[in-house]
C-alpha positions as CSV (number, residue, x, y, z in Angstrom):
1,M,0.0,0.0,0.0
2,S,1.4,3.4,-1.0
3,F,1.8,6.3,1.4
4,L,-1.1,8.2,-0.2
5,Q,-3.3,5.1,-0.1
6,S,-2.5,4.8,3.6
7,I,-3.5,8.4,4.3
8,L,-6.7,8.0,2.3
9,R,-7.6,4.8,4.2
10,N,-6.9,6.4,7.6
11,F,-9.1,9.4,6.6
12,F,-12.1,7.2,5.6
13,V,-11.7,5.3,8.9
14,F,-11.9,8.6,10.7
15,V,-15.0,9.6,8.7
16,L,-16.7,6.3,9.5
17,S,-15.8,6.7,13.2
18,W,-17.2,10.2,13.2
19,T,-20.5,9.0,11.5
20,I,-20.8,6.3,14.1
21,A,-20.5,8.8,17.0
22,Q,-23.1,11.1,15.5
23,T,-25.6,8.3,14.9
24,A,-25.2,7.3,18.5
25,Q,-26.0,10.9,19.6
26,A,-29.3,10.7,17.7
27,Q,-30.3,7.7,19.8
28,N,-31.8,8.5,23.2
29,A,-34.2,7.2,25.8
30,S,-37.2,8.0,23.6
31,Y,-35.7,6.4,20.4
32,P,-33.0,3.9,21.5
33,D,-33.1,2.2,18.1
34,Y,-33.2,5.4,16.0
35,P,-33.9,5.7,13.1
36,V,-36.2,2.7,13.7
37,V,-39.1,3.6,16.0
38,K,-42.4,2.0,17.0
39,F,-45.2,3.8,15.3
40,P,-47.3,5.5,18.1
41,G,-50.9,4.2,18.6
42,I,-50.8,1.5,15.9
43,E,-50.2,-2.1,17.2
44,G,-47.6,-3.9,15.0
45,A,-46.4,-0.8,13.2
46,V,-42.7,0.0,12.9
47,A,-41.2,3.1,11.1
48,I,-37.8,4.0,9.7
49,I,-37.6,7.8,9.8
50,D,-34.1,8.8,8.8
51,S,-30.9,7.7,7.1
52,I,-30.1,4.0,7.0
53,D,-26.6,3.3,8.4
54,H,-24.6,0.3,9.6
55,R,-26.5,0.3,12.9
56,T,-30.0,0.4,11.5
57,P,-30.4,-3.4,10.9
58,L,-29.5,-4.1,14.5
59,G,-32.0,-1.4,15.6
60,F,-34.6,-3.0,13.4
61,E,-34.1,-6.4,15.0
62,R,-34.1,-5.0,18.5
63,L,-37.4,-3.2,18.0
64,L,-38.9,-6.3,16.3
65,S,-38.0,-8.3,19.4
66,R,-40.2,-6.0,21.5
67,I,-43.2,-6.2,19.2
68,D,-45.5,-9.3,19.4
69,N,-46.9,-9.2,15.9
70,P,-45.2,-6.8,13.5
71,T,-47.4,-6.2,10.4
72,V,-46.4,-2.9,8.7
73,L,-43.3,-0.9,8.1
74,I,-43.8,2.9,7.5
75,L,-40.9,4.4,5.6
76,D,-39.8,8.1,5.6
77,S,-36.1,8.0,4.7
78,R,-33.8,9.6,2.1
79,G,-31.7,6.4,1.9
80,G,-28.3,5.4,3.1
81,L,-26.2,2.2,3.1
82,V,-27.3,-0.3,0.5
83,S,-25.9,-3.2,2.4
84,S,-27.9,-2.3,5.5
85,A,-31.1,-1.6,3.5
86,L,-30.8,-5.1,1.8
87,A,-30.4,-6.8,5.2
88,I,-33.6,-5.1,6.4
89,A,-35.3,-5.8,3.1
90,H,-34.7,-9.5,3.3
91,R,-36.1,-9.5,6.9
92,V,-39.1,-7.6,5.8
93,H,-39.8,-10.1,3.0
94,A,-39.4,-13.1,5.4
95,L,-41.8,-11.6,7.8
96,G,-44.4,-10.7,5.1
97,L,-44.7,-7.1,6.3
98,T,-46.6,-4.5,4.5
99,T,-44.5,-1.5,3.4
100,F,-46.1,2.0,3.4
101,V,-44.9,5.5,2.4
102,P,-47.4,8.0,3.8
103,E,-48.6,11.1,1.9
104,G,-46.2,14.0,2.3
105,R,-43.3,11.7,3.2
106,G,-40.7,10.0,1.0
107,C,-38.7,6.8,0.5
108,Y,-35.6,7.4,-1.6
109,S,-32.5,5.5,-2.8
110,A,-31.6,2.6,-0.5
111,C,-34.9,3.0,1.3
112,A,-36.7,2.0,-1.8
113,L,-35.1,-1.5,-1.6
114,I,-36.8,-2.0,1.7
115,F,-40.1,-0.8,0.3
116,F,-39.9,-3.3,-2.6
117,A,-39.6,-6.1,0.0
118,G,-43.1,-5.6,1.3
119,K,-45.7,-8.4,0.8
120,T,-48.1,-5.5,0.1
121,R,-46.6,-2.2,-1.1
122,N,-48.3,1.2,-0.8
123,A,-46.4,4.4,-1.7
124,I,-48.8,7.2,-1.5
125,G,-45.9,9.5,-0.8
126,D,-42.7,9.8,-2.9
127,L,-40.8,6.7,-4.1
128,G,-37.5,7.5,-5.7
129,V,-34.6,5.4,-7.1
130,H,-31.2,6.1,-8.8
131,Q,-27.9,4.4,-9.4
132,I,-25.8,3.4,-6.4
133,S,-23.2,6.1,-5.5
134,A,-19.6,5.6,-6.2
135,V,-18.9,7.2,-2.8
136,G,-20.7,4.3,-1.2
137,N,-18.4,1.8,-2.9
138,N,-15.2,3.9,-2.6
139,G,-15.3,4.3,-6.4
140,N,-14.5,0.6,-6.7
141,L,-15.9,-0.9,-9.9
142,Q,-15.7,-4.5,-8.7
143,S,-17.4,-3.7,-5.4
144,G,-20.1,-1.8,-7.3
145,Q,-20.8,-4.7,-9.6
146,V,-21.2,-7.1,-6.6
147,T,-23.6,-4.6,-5.0
148,L,-25.6,-4.4,-8.3
149,A,-25.8,-8.2,-8.3
150,D,-27.1,-8.2,-4.8
151,I,-29.7,-5.6,-5.6
152,S,-30.8,-7.6,-8.8
153,D,-31.1,-10.8,-6.8
154,A,-33.2,-9.1,-4.1
155,L,-35.5,-7.4,-6.6
156,N,-36.1,-10.8,-8.4
157,K,-36.8,-12.5,-5.0
158,F,-39.3,-9.7,-4.1
159,D,-41.0,-10.1,-7.5
160,V,-40.3,-6.5,-8.4
161,P,-41.1,-5.7,-12.1
162,P,-37.8,-5.7,-14.1
163,E,-38.4,-2.2,-15.5
164,V,-37.8,-0.8,-12.0
165,F,-34.2,-2.1,-12.0
166,S,-33.8,-0.6,-15.5
167,I,-35.0,2.8,-14.3
168,M,-32.7,2.6,-11.4
169,L,-29.6,1.9,-13.6
170,R,-30.5,4.8,-16.0
171,T,-30.8,7.5,-13.3
172,P,-27.5,9.1,-12.3
173,P,-26.6,9.0,-8.6
174,E,-26.9,12.8,-8.3
175,D,-30.4,12.7,-9.6
176,M,-33.6,10.9,-8.3
177,Y,-36.3,9.3,-10.4
178,I,-39.6,9.8,-8.6
179,F,-42.4,7.4,-9.7
180,D,-45.7,9.1,-10.5
181,Q,-49.0,7.8,-9.2
182,E,-49.9,6.2,-12.5
183,Q,-46.6,4.3,-12.6
184,K,-46.9,3.2,-9.1
185,A,-50.4,1.8,-9.8
186,Q,-49.2,-0.1,-12.8
187,L,-46.2,-1.5,-10.9
188,G,-48.3,-2.6,-8.0
189,F,-46.9,0.0,-5.6
190,L,-50.3,1.3,-4.5
191,G,-51.9,-1.0,-2.0
192,T,-55.1,-0.6,0.1
193,A,-53.8,1.4,3.1
194,T,-54.4,5.2,3.1
195,S,-52.6,8.0,4.9
196,S,-55.6,8.4,7.2
197,D,-54.8,4.9,8.6
198,F,-51.6,6.5,10.1
199,D,-51.3,9.8,11.9
200,V,-47.9,10.7,10.4
201,V,-47.9,14.0,12.3
202,K,-46.8,11.8,15.3
203,L,-43.5,11.1,13.4
204,P,-40.8,13.7,13.0
205,K,-40.6,15.0,9.4
206,I,-37.2,14.5,7.7
207,A,-35.7,16.0,4.6
208,T,-36.8,15.1,1.1
209,P,-34.7,15.4,-2.0
210,S,-36.7,17.9,-3.9
211,I,-39.3,20.6,-3.8
212,V,-42.5,20.4,-5.8
213,G,-42.0,20.7,-9.5
214,S,-38.2,20.7,-9.2
215,Q,-35.4,18.3,-9.5
216,V,-31.8,17.8,-8.3
217,I,-29.6,19.8,-10.7
218,E,-26.3,19.2,-8.9
219,S,-25.1,17.2,-5.9
220,Y,-21.8,17.0,-4.1
221,F,-20.3,15.7,-0.8
222,T,-18.2,17.9,1.4
223,L,-16.7,17.9,4.9
224,L,-18.0,20.8,6.9
225,S,-15.0,21.3,9.3
226,S,-13.6,23.8,11.8
227,R,-12.0,25.8,9.0
228,D,-15.5,26.4,7.5
229,R,-16.8,27.7,10.8
230,R,-14.7,30.9,10.6
231,N,-14.9,33.5,7.9
232,S,-12.1,34.9,5.8
233,S,-11.3,37.3,8.6
234,G,-11.2,34.6,11.3
235,A,-14.5,35.5,12.9
236,P,-16.7,32.6,14.0
237,I,-19.7,31.7,11.8
238,T,-22.8,30.7,13.7
239,A,-25.3,30.1,10.8
240,I,-25.5,27.0,8.7
241,A,-25.9,28.9,5.5
242,G,-22.7,30.9,6.3
243,I,-20.7,27.7,7.0
244,I,-21.8,26.2,3.7
245,Q,-20.9,29.5,2.0
246,Q,-17.4,29.5,3.6
247,D,-16.9,25.8,2.7
248,R,-17.4,26.7,-1.0
249,A,-15.3,29.8,-0.7
250,N,-12.5,27.7,0.8
251,Y,-12.8,25.2,-2.0
252,H,-13.1,27.6,-5.0
253,R,-11.3,30.7,-3.9
254,F,-8.8,30.1,-1.0
255,G,-7.5,26.6,-1.8
256,K,-8.4,25.3,1.6
257,A,-10.5,22.3,0.7
258,D,-10.7,19.3,3.0
259,L,-9.6,16.0,1.5
260,S,-13.1,14.7,1.1
261,D,-14.5,17.9,-0.4
262,Q,-16.0,17.4,-3.9
263,S,-16.2,20.1,-6.6
264,D,-19.4,21.8,-7.8
265,T,-20.2,24.0,-10.8
266,T,-22.9,26.1,-9.1
267,F,-21.0,28.0,-6.5
268,S,-17.7,28.7,-8.2
269,T,-18.3,32.5,-8.2
270,L,-18.7,35.0,-5.4
271,E,-22.1,36.1,-6.7
272,A,-23.4,32.5,-6.8
273,R,-22.2,31.9,-3.2
274,R,-24.1,35.0,-2.1
275,Q,-27.3,33.1,-3.1
276,I,-26.7,30.3,-0.6
277,P,-28.7,31.8,2.3
278,R,-31.7,32.4,0.1
279,L,-31.5,28.9,-1.4
280,M,-31.3,27.3,2.0
281,S,-34.3,29.2,3.2
282,N,-36.3,27.4,0.5
283,G,-34.8,24.0,1.3
284,I,-34.4,21.7,4.2
285,V,-31.7,20.4,6.6
286,S,-32.3,16.9,7.9
287,N,-33.2,16.3,11.5
288,G,-30.5,17.0,14.1
289,L,-27.9,17.9,11.5
290,E,-27.8,21.6,12.2
291,G,-26.4,21.1,15.7
292,L,-23.8,18.6,14.5
293,I,-22.6,21.1,11.9
294,L,-22.2,23.8,14.5
295,R,-20.3,21.5,16.9
296,G,-17.9,19.5,14.8
297,N,-16.7,18.0,11.6
298,V,-19.6,16.5,9.5
299,L,-19.5,14.9,6.1
300,V,-22.7,16.1,4.3
301,Q,-24.3,15.8,1.0
302,I,-25.5,19.0,-0.6
303,Q,-28.3,18.8,-3.1
304,I,-29.0,21.8,-5.3
305,I,-32.7,21.9,-6.3
306,G,-34.1,23.8,-9.3
307,R,-35.8,24.0,-12.6
308,N,-34.3,24.4,-16.1
309,G,-30.9,24.5,-14.5
310,I,-31.7,27.5,-12.3
311,P,-31.1,26.8,-8.5
312,E,-34.2,27.3,-6.3
313,A,-33.2,25.5,-3.0
314,I,-30.5,23.7,-1.2
315,N,-31.1,20.5,0.8
316,V,-28.5,19.3,3.3
317,Y,-28.2,15.7,4.5
318,Q,-25.7,13.9,6.7
319,A,-23.7,11.6,4.4
320,A,-24.6,8.0,5.3
321,Q,-22.3,6.2,2.9
């Protein structure tokens, strides 16, 4: 292993360790298995309400052990680790659970693999798929091919129509294909349950990847670090929008990028970076992430939302890969 490879390997071990620590912080006495929670007021109902990471399958199993007769899994997640999602999906399939995405909520990326495992599937809310991310496979082609084989085997086992896998492969990882209601009906993704069966107000609402009528026009990963929490004069920055502005200024103007920072084409100019606070006011930051950004180093995914190539909003997620 070369010296550079050793440095990169140690860095990604650090990022993984940091992600583990932040996930643990989200878990508390009320939600010890977060993001897996018991759906309030509905016997046998379980919900996944945030990113799916390496701990989520264990949380899912622990919660199942405390429920006598699990029957339905409610999904409201932007995705996460494919391997973890597949592990949960196979368990869902074995138990014969119904999978349900309520109105106004969304199940995207790796979360969709869990949805597809349901004996009965009902996505009244958004259902979105795309290609697996190279970041999630460390850019390794062989690893990516094995993951695709695992996904293909799972979808075949779950009797998912083959056109779904084709759509997944044709949608770039920085974009998201959202099935419309007609497609969902044709594919068998609209069951008999309705949103009135579940009081989704009782669940925290998390970030979704788009605003109505818009799409992801660019996406990048970046480490929001201590150097991004001070402006060019050295004064502390206490607003999330300001930190993201400084991160892009450090990348494009000052040559102070962190090792894991990715490039973008949207914020390469000062004028474009000045739009970040307005864009963020139209978008969303996933649950609990704002505090993490203000306190420490956090690897995030920035999605720029817009129409006809014109940015309208910024969504910020904690990177789960």
